[in-house]
C-alpha positions in Angstrom: -10.6 17.4 5.1 -7.8 15.1 6.1 -4.6 15.4 4.1 -3.0 12.5 2.4 0.5 12.4 0.7 0.7 9.8 -2.1 4.3 8.8 -2.8 4.2 7.6 -6.3 6.3 6.5 -9.3 8.5 3.7 -10.6 8.6 1.0 -13.3 6.2 -1.4 -14.9 3.0 0.3 -13.6 1.1 3.4 -14.6 1.5 5.0 -11.3 0.3 8.4 -12.4 -3.1 6.8 -13.3 -3.4 4.6 -10.3 -2.4 7.4 -7.9 -5.0 9.6 -9.4 -7.6 6.9 -9.2 -6.8 6.2 -5.6 -7.0 9.9 -4.8 -10.5 10.1 -6.4 -11.6 7.1 -4.3 -10.4 8.6 -1.1 -11.8 12.0 -1.9 -15.3 10.5 -1.6 -14.7 10.0 2.2 -13.2 13.5 2.8 -9.5 12.7 2.1 -7.6 15.3 0.0 -4.5 13.8 -1.6 -1.3 15.3 -2.9 0.7 13.2 -5.4 4.5 13.3 -5.7 7.2 11.2 -7.3 9.9 13.0 -5.3 9.9 10.6 -2.4 13.2 11.9 -0.7 12.0 15.5 -1.1 8.6 14.9 0.3 10.0 13.1 3.3 12.9 15.5 3.9 11.1 17.2 6.8 8.5 16.1 9.4 5.2 15.2 7.8 2.2 17.6 8.2 -0.1 15.0 6.7 -2.5 12.8 8.6 -2.1 10.0 6.1 0.9 8.9 3.9 0.3 6.4 1.0 3.0 4.5 -0.8 1.9 3.7 -4.3 5.3 3.2 -5.9 8.0 0.8 -7.1 11.3 2.1 -5.9 14.0 -0.3 -4.8 17.8 -1.0 -5.3 17.3 -3.2 -8.3 20.2 -5.4 -7.5 19.3 -8.4 -9.7 20.9 -9.0 -13.1 17.6 -8.6 -14.9 17.5 -5.0 -13.9 21.1 -4.0 -14.9 20.0 -2.0 -18.0 17.6 0.1 -15.9 19.6 0.4 -12.6 21.5 3.6 -13.5 18.2 5.5 -14.0 15.9 3.9 -11.5 17.8 2.3 -8.6 16.7 3.8 -5.4 17.8 4.0 -1.7 15.6 5.6 0.9 17.5 8.4 2.7 17.9 8.2 6.5 15.8 11.3 7.0 12.9 9.8 5.0 12.9 6.8 7.2 12.9 9.0 10.3 10.0 11.0 8.8 7.9 7.9 8.2 8.6 6.5 11.7 7.9 9.8 13.4 4.6 10.0 11.4 3.6 6.7 12.9 4.8 7.7 16.4 2.6 10.7 16.3 -0.4 8.5 15.5 -0.5 9.0 11.7 -1.7 6.5 9.2 0.2 4.7 6.5 -1.5 3.0 3.5 0.7 0.8 1.4 -0.5 -0.3 -2.0 0.6 -3.3 -4.2 4.3 -2.8 -5.0 5.0 -1.1 -1.7 6.1 -4.6 -0.6 9.0 -4.4 -3.0 10.0 -0.8 -2.1 12.7 0.5 0.2 14.6 -2.8 0.3 17.7 -1.1 1.7 15.8 -0.4 4.9 15.6 -3.4 7.1 12.9 -1.8 9.2 10.4 -1.4 6.3 9.1 -5.0 6.4 8.5 -4.6 10.2 6.5 -1.5 9.5 4.6 -2.9 6.6 4.0 -6.4 8.0 5.7 -8.2 5.1 7.7 -7.9 2.0 8.3 -9.3 -1.5 11.0 -12.0 -1.3 12.9 -12.3 -4.5 13.2 -16.0 -5.6 10.0 -16.9 -3.7 7.3 -14.2 -4.2 5.6 -14.1 -7.6 2.4 -13.2 -9.3 0.3 -14.8 -12.0 -0.4 -12.9 -15.2 -2.6 -9.9 -14.9 -6.2 -11.1 -15.1 -9.4 -12.0 -13.3 -8.9 -13.0 -9.7 -11.3 -13.9 -6.9 -10.8 -12.2 -3.5 -12.2 -13.7 -0.3 -12.8 -11.4 2.6 -13.5 -12.4 6.2 -13.6 -11.4 9.8 -15.1 -8.6 11.9 -12.5 -6.0 11.4 -14.0 -2.7 10.4 -12.2 -2.9 7.0 -14.1 -6.0 5.9 -17.1 -6.5 8.2 -20.2 -7.3 6.2 -18.4 -7.2 2.8 -18.9 -9.9 0.2 -16.2 -11.7 -1.7 -15.5 -10.1 -5.1 -13.8 -10.6 -8.5 -11.6 -8.1 -10.2 -8.8 -7.7 -12.8 -5.5 -7.4 -11.0 -2.0 -8.7 -10.6 -2.1 -10.8 -7.4 1.1 -10.8 -5.4 1.6 -14.3 -4.0 3.9 -16.0 -1.4 5.0 -12.7 0.2 7.2 -13.0 3.3 4.5 -12.1 5.9 5.2 -11.5 9.6 3.8 -14.1 12.0 1.6 -11.6 13.8 -0.2 -10.5 10.6 -3.9 -11.5 10.4 -5.1 -11.4 6.8 -8.4 -9.7 6.2 -8.6 -10.8 2.5 -6.9 -13.6 0.5 -6.7 -14.6 -3.1 -5.8 -18.2 -3.9 -5.0 -18.7 -0.3 -2.4 -15.8 -0.3 -2.9 -12.8 2.0 -3.6 -9.6 0.0 -4.9 -7.3 2.7 -4.1 -6.6 6.4 -4.3 -3.9 9.0 -2.1 -3.5 12.0 -1.0 -1.0 14.7 2.5 0.3 14.5 3.9 2.5 17.3 1.0 5.0 18.0 -0.2 4.9 14.4 -1.8 2.4 12.0 -0.7 0.6 8.8 -2.8 -1.0 6.1 -1.2 -3.0 3.3 -3.3 -3.8 0.1 -1.5 -6.1 -2.3 -4.0 -5.3 -5.0 -4.0 -2.2 -7.3 -1.8 -3.0 -10.3 -3.8 -0.7 -12.7 -6.9 1.4 -12.7 -9.2 -1.6 -13.3 -8.6 -2.6 -9.7 -9.9 0.7 -8.5 -13.1 0.3 -10.6 -14.3 -2.6 -8.5 -17.0 -1.4 -6.0 -16.0 -3.6 -3.1 -12.3 -2.8 -3.5 -13.2 0.9 -3.5 -15.1 0.4 -0.3 -12.2 -1.4 1.3 -9.9 1.4 0.5 -12.3 4.0 1.8 -12.7 2.1 5.0 -8.9 1.7 5.2 -8.4 5.5 5.0 -11.0 6.1 7.7 -9.6 3.5 10.0 -6.1 4.8 9.5 -7.3 8.3 10.4 -9.0 6.8 13.5 -12.4 8.0 12.2 -15.6 6.0 12.4 -16.0 3.5 9.6 -19.4 3.1 8.2 -20.2 -0.6 7.8 -22.2 -1.0 4.7 -22.1 -3.4 1.7 
């Protein structure tokens, strides 16, 4: 079995539930996950995992609206943790980033270049949690042959996306899924996944399982 480290935790989301749901989805394709909320501790040494997943909301919280929570929740990613993530990719490892990962690690200028985009305060936004239609397209192994689908989610919109990113799925015209090589490894960002209802959708589950296999450089079974 491939080993996956899920970096979890933060505000406004039930990360314990979504991380467990994601772990169950990936277990179906032979990926064994370990979940931790100790992000600095987990990345304090070189990674022994084939896959690292960021399903968290940890950032500096510099805006006035977060003043009451900053003392408890404000976060900066230590230099060693950054090195561990970059070395993981340099060795050919995979990185799966879910939903609020686009907000994470905003003290690290290199994170958006790794991820392929970021949440831009004052521009990025999301409509209320509810039903959303996702359109998939292209011949990339993550989406080849899959149909469009509807799910209950919180759709991140108007992200600051790098020019070389090619969306594999959109919602309301906004990119919500992409895959890209970084160093010798691979990165997938999935802007969906606010709560467990997102992981109940069959097509979304298939996308995530394909993403894990692609990140691990394993054959992806193309099925609907």
